[in-house]
KOLDOFI-717783 format. One record per atom (N, C-alpha, C): x, y, z; residue number from 1; atom name; residue in three letters. Coordinates in pm, whole numbers, plus 50000, padded with zeros to 5 digits. Layout:
residues N
<atom c1="X" c2="Y" c3="Z" k="NUM" a="CA" r="ALA"/>
...
***
This chain:
residues 82
<atom c1="50788" c2="48556" c3="51387" k="1" a="N" r="MET"/>
<atom c1="50815" c2="48681" c3="51456" k="1" a="CA" r="MET"/>
<atom c1="50925" c2="48756" c3="51382" k="1" a="C" r="MET"/>
<atom c1="50914" c2="48890" c3="51374" k="2" a="N" r="SER"/>
<atom c1="51012" c2="48973" c3="51304" k="2" a="CA" r="SER"/>
<atom c1="51137" c2="48990" c3="51389" k="2" a="C" r="SER"/>
<atom c1="51249" c2="49014" c3="51320" k="3" a="N" r="ASP"/>
<atom c1="51371" c2="49044" c3="51394" k="3" a="CA" r="ASP"/>
<atom c1="51425" c2="49179" c3="51348" k="3" a="C" r="ASP"/>
<atom c1="51540" c2="49220" c3="51402" k="4" a="N" r="ASP"/>
<atom c1="51593" c2="49353" c3="51376" k="4" a="CA" r="ASP"/>
<atom c1="51627" c2="49380" c3="51231" k="4" a="C" r="ASP"/>
<atom c1="51651" c2="49276" c3="51149" k="5" a="N" r="LYS"/>
<atom c1="51685" c2="49300" c3="51010" k="5" a="CA" r="LYS"/>
<atom c1="51566" c2="49356" c3="50931" k="5" a="C" r="LYS"/>
<atom c1="51444" c2="49344" c3="50986" k="6" a="N" r="ASP"/>
<atom c1="51324" c2="49396" c3="50921" k="6" a="CA" r="ASP"/>
<atom c1="51303" c2="49544" c3="50950" k="6" a="C" r="ASP"/>
<atom c1="51383" c2="49603" c3="51038" k="7" a="N" r="ILE"/>
<atom c1="51367" c2="49743" c3="51076" k="7" a="CA" r="ILE"/>
<atom c1="51446" c2="49830" c3="50978" k="7" a="C" r="ILE"/>
<atom c1="51380" c2="49937" c3="50931" k="8" a="N" r="ILE"/>
<atom c1="51444" c2="50031" c3="50839" k="8" a="CA" r="ILE"/>
<atom c1="51435" c2="50172" c3="50896" k="8" a="C" r="ILE"/>
<atom c1="51506" c2="50265" c3="50834" k="9" a="N" r="GLN"/>
<atom c1="51504" c2="50404" c3="50879" k="9" a="CA" r="GLN"/>
<atom c1="51381" c2="50474" c3="50824" k="9" a="C" r="GLN"/>
<atom c1="51313" c2="50548" c3="50910" k="10" a="N" r="CYS"/>
<atom c1="51196" c2="50626" c3="50871" k="10" a="CA" r="CYS"/>
<atom c1="51241" c2="50750" c3="50794" k="10" a="C" r="CYS"/>
<atom c1="51181" c2="50775" c3="50678" k="11" a="N" r="ASP"/>
<atom c1="51214" c2="50894" c3="50600" k="11" a="CA" r="ASP"/>
<atom c1="51157" c2="51021" c3="50661" k="11" a="C" r="ASP"/>
<atom c1="51064" c2="51010" c3="50755" k="12" a="N" r="ILE"/>
<atom c1="51002" c2="51126" c3="50818" k="12" a="CA" r="ILE"/>
<atom c1="51083" c2="51174" c3="50938" k="12" a="C" r="ILE"/>
<atom c1="51107" c2="51084" c3="51035" k="13" a="N" r="CYS"/>
<atom c1="51174" c2="51126" c3="51159" k="13" a="CA" r="CYS"/>
<atom c1="51320" c2="51080" c3="51168" k="13" a="C" r="CYS"/>
<atom c1="51361" c2="50990" c3="51081" k="14" a="N" r="GLY"/>
<atom c1="51500" c2="50943" c3="51081" k="14" a="CA" r="GLY"/>
<atom c1="51530" c2="50830" c3="51177" k="14" a="C" r="GLY"/>
<atom c1="51434" c2="50791" c3="51258" k="15" a="N" r="ALA"/>
<atom c1="51457" c2="50683" c3="51355" k="15" a="CA" r="ALA"/>
<atom c1="51462" c2="50548" c3="51284" k="15" a="C" r="ALA"/>
<atom c1="51540" c2="50458" c3="51338" k="16" a="N" r="TYR"/>
<atom c1="51546" c2="50321" c3="51286" k="16" a="CA" r="TYR"/>
<atom c1="51440" c2="50237" c3="51358" k="16" a="C" r="TYR"/>
<atom c1="51314" c2="50267" c3="51329" k="17" a="N" r="SER"/>
<atom c1="51204" c2="50195" c3="51394" k="17" a="CA" r="SER"/>
<atom c1="51088" c2="50171" c3="51299" k="17" a="C" r="SER"/>
<atom c1="51114" c2="50182" c3="51170" k="18" a="N" r="ALA"/>
<atom c1="51007" c2="50162" c3="51071" k="18" a="CA" r="ALA"/>
<atom c1="51012" c2="50020" c3="51017" k="18" a="C" r="ALA"/>
<atom c1="50897" c2="49971" c3="50979" k="19" a="N" r="ARG"/>
<atom c1="50884" c2="49838" c3="50919" k="19" a="CA" r="ARG"/>
<atom c1="50794" c2="49848" c3="50796" k="19" a="C" r="ARG"/>
<atom c1="50807" c2="49750" c3="50709" k="20" a="N" r="ILE"/>
<atom c1="50720" c2="49742" c3="50592" k="20" a="CA" r="ILE"/>
<atom c1="50600" c2="49655" c3="50627" k="20" a="C" r="ILE"/>
<atom c1="50482" c2="49711" c3="50602" k="21" a="N" r="ARG"/>
<atom c1="50357" c2="49637" c3="50620" k="21" a="CA" r="ARG"/>
<atom c1="50291" c2="49626" c3="50483" k="21" a="C" r="ARG"/>
<atom c1="50227" c2="49518" c3="50452" k="22" a="N" r="ARG"/>
<atom c1="50161" c2="49499" c3="50322" k="22" a="CA" r="ARG"/>
<atom c1="50013" c2="49531" c3="50336" k="22" a="C" r="ARG"/>
<atom c1="49961" c2="49616" c3="50244" k="23" a="N" r="VAL"/>
<atom c1="49822" c2="49659" c3="50249" k="23" a="CA" r="VAL"/>
<atom c1="49756" c2="49642" c3="50113" k="23" a="C" r="VAL"/>
<atom c1="49625" c2="49648" c3="50112" k="24" a="N" r="ASN"/>
<atom c1="49546" c2="49646" c3="49988" k="24" a="CA" r="ASN"/>
<atom c1="49478" c2="49782" c3="49975" k="24" a="C" r="ASN"/>
<atom c1="49469" c2="49834" c3="49853" k="25" a="N" r="ARG"/>
<atom c1="49403" c2="49962" c3="49829" k="25" a="CA" r="ARG"/>
<atom c1="49324" c2="49954" c3="49698" k="25" a="C" r="ARG"/>
<atom c1="49218" c2="50033" c3="49689" k="26" a="N" r="THR"/>
<atom c1="49144" c2="50044" c3="49563" k="26" a="CA" r="THR"/>
<atom c1="49185" c2="50172" c3="49493" k="26" a="C" r="THR"/>
<atom c1="49173" c2="50169" c3="49361" k="27" a="N" r="GLN"/>
<atom c1="49197" c2="50288" c3="49280" k="27" a="CA" r="GLN"/>
<atom c1="49081" c2="50300" c3="49183" k="27" a="C" r="GLN"/>
<atom c1="49034" c2="50423" c3="49162" k="28" a="N" r="GLY"/>
<atom c1="48924" c2="50446" c3="49070" k="28" a="CA" r="GLY"/>
<atom c1="48789" c2="50433" c3="49139" k="28" a="C" r="GLY"/>
<atom c1="48682" c2="50443" c3="49056" k="29" a="N" r="LYS"/>
<atom c1="48546" c2="50435" c3="49108" k="29" a="CA" r="LYS"/>
<atom c1="48459" c2="50352" c3="49014" k="29" a="C" r="LYS"/>
<atom c1="48353" c2="50296" c3="49069" k="30" a="N" r="GLY"/>
<atom c1="48255" c2="50224" c3="48989" k="30" a="CA" r="GLY"/>
<atom c1="48315" c2="50113" c3="48907" k="30" a="C" r="GLY"/>
<atom c1="48277" c2="50108" c3="48779" k="31" a="N" r="GLU"/>
<atom c1="48326" c2="50004" c3="48687" k="31" a="CA" r="GLU"/>
<atom c1="48476" c2="50015" c3="48663" k="31" a="C" r="GLU"/>
<atom c1="48535" c2="50130" c3="48687" k="32" a="N" r="ASP"/>
<atom c1="48678" c2="50151" c3="48665" k="32" a="CA" r="ASP"/>
<atom c1="48762" c2="50119" c3="48789" k="32" a="C" r="ASP"/>
<atom c1="48698" c2="50077" c3="48897" k="33" a="N" r="MET"/>
<atom c1="48772" c2="50050" c3="49021" k="33" a="CA" r="MET"/>
<atom c1="48857" c2="49924" c3="49007" k="33" a="C" r="MET"/>
<atom c1="48979" c2="49932" c3="49057" k="34" a="N" r="ILE"/>
<atom c1="49065" c2="49814" c3="49065" k="34" a="CA" r="ILE"/>
<atom c1="49115" c2="49801" c3="49208" k="34" a="C" r="ILE"/>
<atom c1="49142" c2="49679" c3="49248" k="35" a="N" r="LEU"/>
<atom c1="49198" c2="49650" c3="49380" k="35" a="CA" r="LEU"/>
<atom c1="49344" c2="49611" c3="49360" k="35" a="C" r="LEU"/>
<atom c1="49432" c2="49680" c3="49430" k="36" a="N" r="VAL"/>
<atom c1="49574" c2="49649" c3="49425" k="36" a="CA" r="VAL"/>
<atom c1="49610" c2="49585" c3="49559" k="36" a="C" r="VAL"/>
<atom c1="49665" c2="49465" c3="49553" k="37" a="N" r="GLU"/>
<atom c1="49696" c2="49390" c3="49675" k="37" a="CA" r="GLU"/>
<atom c1="49846" c2="49389" c3="49702" k="37" a="C" r="GLU"/>
<atom c1="49880" c2="49372" c3="49830" k="38" a="N" r="ASN"/>
<atom c1="50018" c2="49349" c3="49873" k="38" a="CA" r="ASN"/>
<atom c1="50110" c2="49469" c3="49849" k="38" a="C" r="ASN"/>
<atom c1="50059" c2="49589" c3="49870" k="39" a="N" r="ILE"/>
<atom c1="50137" c2="49712" c3="49849" k="39" a="CA" r="ILE"/>
<atom c1="50224" c2="49736" c3="49972" k="39" a="C" r="ILE"/>
<atom c1="50355" c2="49761" c3="49954" k="40" a="N" r="PRO"/>
<atom c1="50441" c2="49787" c3="50070" k="40" a="CA" r="PRO"/>
<atom c1="50416" c2="49928" c3="50127" k="40" a="C" r="PRO"/>
<atom c1="50384" c2="49935" c3="50255" k="41" a="N" r="LEU"/>
<atom c1="50360" c2="50060" c3="50326" k="41" a="CA" r="LEU"/>
<atom c1="50461" c2="50069" c3="50440" k="41" a="C" r="LEU"/>
<atom c1="50533" c2="50180" c3="50449" k="42" a="N" r="VAL"/>
<atom c1="50629" c2="50199" c3="50558" k="42" a="CA" r="VAL"/>
<atom c1="50553" c2="50254" c3="50679" k="42" a="C" r="VAL"/>
<atom c1="50568" c2="50189" c3="50794" k="43" a="N" r="VAL"/>
<atom c1="50501" c2="50231" c3="50917" k="43" a="CA" r="VAL"/>
<atom c1="50609" c2="50251" c3="51024" k="43" a="C" r="VAL"/>
<atom c1="50615" c2="50372" c3="51082" k="44" a="N" r="CYS"/>
<atom c1="50716" c2="50403" c3="51183" k="44" a="CA" r="CYS"/>
<atom c1="50656" c2="50395" c3="51323" k="44" a="C" r="CYS"/>
<atom c1="50723" c2="50322" c3="51409" k="45" a="N" r="ARG"/>
<atom c1="50677" c2="50310" c3="51548" k="45" a="CA" r="ARG"/>
<atom c1="50717" c2="50430" c3="51633" k="45" a="C" r="ARG"/>
<atom c1="50815" c2="50508" c3="51588" k="46" a="N" r="SER"/>
<atom c1="50858" c2="50625" c3="51667" k="46" a="CA" r="SER"/>
<atom c1="50766" c2="50744" c3="51647" k="46" a="C" r="SER"/>
<atom c1="50745" c2="50783" c3="51520" k="47" a="N" r="CYS"/>
<atom c1="50666" c2="50903" c3="51494" k="47" a="CA" r="CYS"/>
<atom c1="50520" c2="50874" c3="51458" k="47" a="C" r="CYS"/>
<atom c1="50488" c2="50747" c3="51434" k="48" a="N" r="GLY"/>
<atom c1="50351" c2="50709" c3="51404" k="48" a="CA" r="GLY"/>
<atom c1="50309" c2="50731" c3="51259" k="48" a="C" r="GLY"/>
<atom c1="50399" c2="50781" c3="51176" k="49" a="N" r="GLN"/>
<atom c1="50365" c2="50806" c3="51037" k="49" a="CA" r="GLN"/>
<atom c1="50366" c2="50677" c3="50956" k="49" a="C" r="GLN"/>
<atom c1="50283" c2="50674" c3="50852" k="50" a="N" r="SER"/>
<atom c1="50288" c2="50566" c3="50754" k="50" a="CA" r="SER"/>
<atom c1="50286" c2="50631" c3="50617" k="50" a="C" r="SER"/>
<atom c1="50364" c2="50574" c3="50525" k="51" a="N" r="TYR"/>
<atom c1="50376" c2="50635" c3="50392" k="51" a="CA" r="TYR"/>
<atom c1="50421" c2="50534" c3="50289" k="51" a="C" r="TYR"/>
<atom c1="50389" c2="50565" c3="50163" k="52" a="N" r="PHE"/>
<atom c1="50438" c2="50488" c3="50050" k="52" a="CA" r="PHE"/>
<atom c1="50566" c2="50554" c3="50001" k="52" a="C" r="PHE"/>
<atom c1="50665" c2="50474" c3="49963" k="53" a="N" r="THR"/>
<atom c1="50788" c2="50530" c3="49907" k="53" a="CA" r="THR"/>
<atom c1="50760" c2="50582" c3="49766" k="53" a="C" r="THR"/>
<atom c1="50852" c2="50663" c3="49714" k="54" a="N" r="ALA"/>
<atom c1="50838" c2="50716" c3="49578" k="54" a="CA" r="ALA"/>
<atom c1="50832" c2="50602" c3="49477" k="54" a="C" r="ALA"/>
<atom c1="50910" c2="50499" c3="49497" k="55" a="N" r="THR"/>
<atom c1="50910" c2="50383" c3="49406" k="55" a="CA" r="THR"/>
<atom c1="50773" c2="50316" c3="49405" k="55" a="C" r="THR"/>
<atom c1="50714" c2="50300" c3="49522" k="56" a="N" r="THR"/>
<atom c1="50581" c2="50239" c3="49532" k="56" a="CA" r="THR"/>
<atom c1="50477" c2="50326" c3="49465" k="56" a="C" r="THR"/>
<atom c1="50484" c2="50458" c3="49486" k="57" a="N" r="LEU"/>
<atom c1="50387" c2="50549" c3="49423" k="57" a="CA" r="LEU"/>
<atom c1="50398" c2="50546" c3="49271" k="57" a="C" r="LEU"/>
<atom c1="50520" c2="50537" c3="49218" k="58" a="N" r="ARG"/>
<atom c1="50537" c2="50527" c3="49073" k="58" a="CA" r="ARG"/>
<atom c1="50475" c2="50398" c3="49019" k="58" a="C" r="ARG"/>
<atom c1="50494" c2="50289" c3="49092" k="59" a="N" r="GLU"/>
<atom c1="50436" c2="50161" c3="49049" k="59" a="CA" r="GLU"/>
<atom c1="50283" c2="50165" c3="49055" k="59" a="C" r="GLU"/>
<atom c1="50226" c2="50227" c3="49158" k="60" a="N" r="LEU"/>
<atom c1="50081" c2="50242" c3="49167" k="60" a="CA" r="LEU"/>
<atom c1="50028" c2="50326" c3="49051" k="60" a="C" r="LEU"/>
<atom c1="50099" c2="50429" c3="49014" k="61" a="N" r="GLU"/>
<atom c1="50059" c2="50512" c3="48899" k="61" a="CA" r="GLU"/>
<atom c1="50067" c2="50431" c3="48769" k="61" a="C" r="GLU"/>
<atom c1="50171" c2="50351" c3="48754" k="62" a="N" r="ARG"/>
<atom c1="50184" c2="50267" c3="48635" k="62" a="CA" r="ARG"/>
<atom c1="50067" c2="50169" c3="48627" k="62" a="C" r="ARG"/>
<atom c1="50033" c2="50108" c3="48739" k="63" a="N" r="ILE"/>
<atom c1="49920" c2="50014" c3="48743" k="63" a="CA" r="ILE"/>
<atom c1="49791" c2="50086" c3="48705" k="63" a="C" r="ILE"/>
<atom c1="49771" c2="50206" c3="48758" k="64" a="N" r="ARG"/>
<atom c1="49650" c2="50283" c3="48729" k="64" a="CA" r="ARG"/>
<atom c1="49639" c2="50318" c3="48581" k="64" a="C" r="ARG"/>
<atom c1="49751" c2="50353" c3="48519" k="65" a="N" r="CYS"/>
<atom c1="49751" c2="50397" c3="48379" k="65" a="CA" r="CYS"/>
<atom c1="49748" c2="50282" c3="48279" k="65" a="C" r="CYS"/>
<atom c1="49799" c2="50166" c3="48316" k="66" a="N" r="THR"/>
<atom c1="49804" c2="50051" c3="48224" k="66" a="CA" r="THR"/>
<atom c1="49721" c2="49939" c3="48283" k="66" a="C" r="THR"/>
<atom c1="49594" c2="49943" c3="48257" k="67" a="N" r="ARG"/>
<atom c1="49501" c2="49848" c3="48319" k="67" a="CA" r="ARG"/>
<atom c1="49501" c2="49711" c3="48250" k="67" a="C" r="ARG"/>
<atom c1="49561" c2="49701" c3="48134" k="68" a="N" r="ASP"/>
<atom c1="49565" c2="49572" c3="48064" k="68" a="CA" r="ASP"/>
<atom c1="49658" c2="49476" c3="48137" k="68" a="C" r="ASP"/>
<atom c1="49627" c2="49348" c3="48130" k="69" a="N" r="GLY"/>
<atom c1="49714" c2="49247" c3="48187" k="69" a="CA" r="GLY"/>
<atom c1="49692" c2="49217" c3="48334" k="69" a="C" r="GLY"/>
<atom c1="49594" c2="49281" c3="48395" k="70" a="N" r="HIS"/>
<atom c1="49566" c2="49254" c3="48536" k="70" a="CA" r="HIS"/>
<atom c1="49473" c2="49134" c3="48548" k="70" a="C" r="HIS"/>
<atom c1="49486" c2="49061" c3="48655" k="71" a="N" r="THR"/>
<atom c1="49397" c2="48949" c3="48682" k="71" a="CA" r="THR"/>
<atom c1="49257" c2="49001" c3="48710" k="71" a="C" r="THR"/>
<atom c1="49159" c2="48940" c3="48649" k="72" a="N" r="ILE"/>
<atom c1="49020" c2="48980" c3="48672" k="72" a="CA" r="ILE"/>
<atom c1="48952" c2="48869" c3="48749" k="72" a="C" r="ILE"/>
<atom c1="48891" c2="48908" c3="48862" k="73" a="N" r="ARG"/>
<atom c1="48816" c2="48812" c3="48942" k="73" a="CA" r="ARG"/>
<atom c1="48705" c2="48886" c3="49016" k="73" a="C" r="ARG"/>
<atom c1="48593" c2="48820" c3="49039" k="74" a="N" r="PRO"/>
<atom c1="48484" c2="48886" c3="49112" k="74" a="CA" r="PRO"/>
<atom c1="48519" c2="48898" c3="49261" k="74" a="C" r="PRO"/>
<atom c1="48475" c2="49007" c3="49322" k="75" a="N" r="ILE"/>
<atom c1="48492" c2="49025" c3="49466" k="75" a="CA" r="ILE"/>
<atom c1="48361" c2="49074" c3="49525" k="75" a="C" r="ILE"/>
<atom c1="48338" c2="49043" c3="49650" k="76" a="N" r="SER"/>
<atom c1="48220" c2="49092" c3="49720" k="76" a="CA" r="SER"/>
<atom c1="48247" c2="49235" c3="49767" k="76" a="C" r="SER"/>
<atom c1="48145" c2="49318" c3="49756" k="77" a="N" r="VAL"/>
<atom c1="48157" c2="49457" c3="49800" k="77" a="CA" r="VAL"/>
<atom c1="48049" c2="49484" c3="49904" k="77" a="C" r="VAL"/>
<atom c1="48090" c2="49525" c3="50022" k="78" a="N" r="ALA"/>
<atom c1="47996" c2="49560" c3="50128" k="78" a="CA" r="ALA"/>
<atom c1="47975" c2="49711" c3="50128" k="78" a="C" r="ALA"/>
<atom c1="47852" c2="49753" c3="50154" k="79" a="N" r="ILE"/>
<atom c1="47821" c2="49895" c3="50162" k="79" a="CA" r="ILE"/>
<atom c1="47790" c2="49928" c3="50307" k="79" a="C" r="ILE"/>
<atom c1="47861" c2="50026" c3="50361" k="80" a="N" r="PHE"/>
<atom c1="47841" c2="50070" c3="50498" k="80" a="CA" r="PHE"/>
<atom c1="47718" c2="50159" c3="50502" k="80" a="C" r="PHE"/>
<atom c1="47619" c2="50124" c3="50579" k="81" a="N" r="ASP"/>
<atom c1="47494" c2="50199" c3="50585" k="81" a="CA" r="ASP"/>
<atom c1="47458" c2="50224" c3="50730" k="81" a="C" r="ASP"/>
<atom c1="47510" c2="50336" c3="50783" k="82" a="N" r="ALA"/>
<atom c1="47483" c2="50366" c3="50923" k="82" a="CA" r="ALA"/>
<atom c1="47407" c2="50495" c3="50937" k="82" a="C" r="ALA"/>
***
């Protein structure tokens, strides 16, 4: 269970009710798509906003631009067909 030391200030509303949540996101399309795991996302319980910090966005851009050195592994891809 989380405690108060995990709470940070929200950059949007200024309340001390934001927490870091870890998420996975894809970048690119088709053969160029990569999956980035464990990305820190700030989620505020007061205003409901979620956002990546500038530091996180810079790191995501670096990952996107320098594709060498990433772990390669097969993943299953589901297609939503409704």
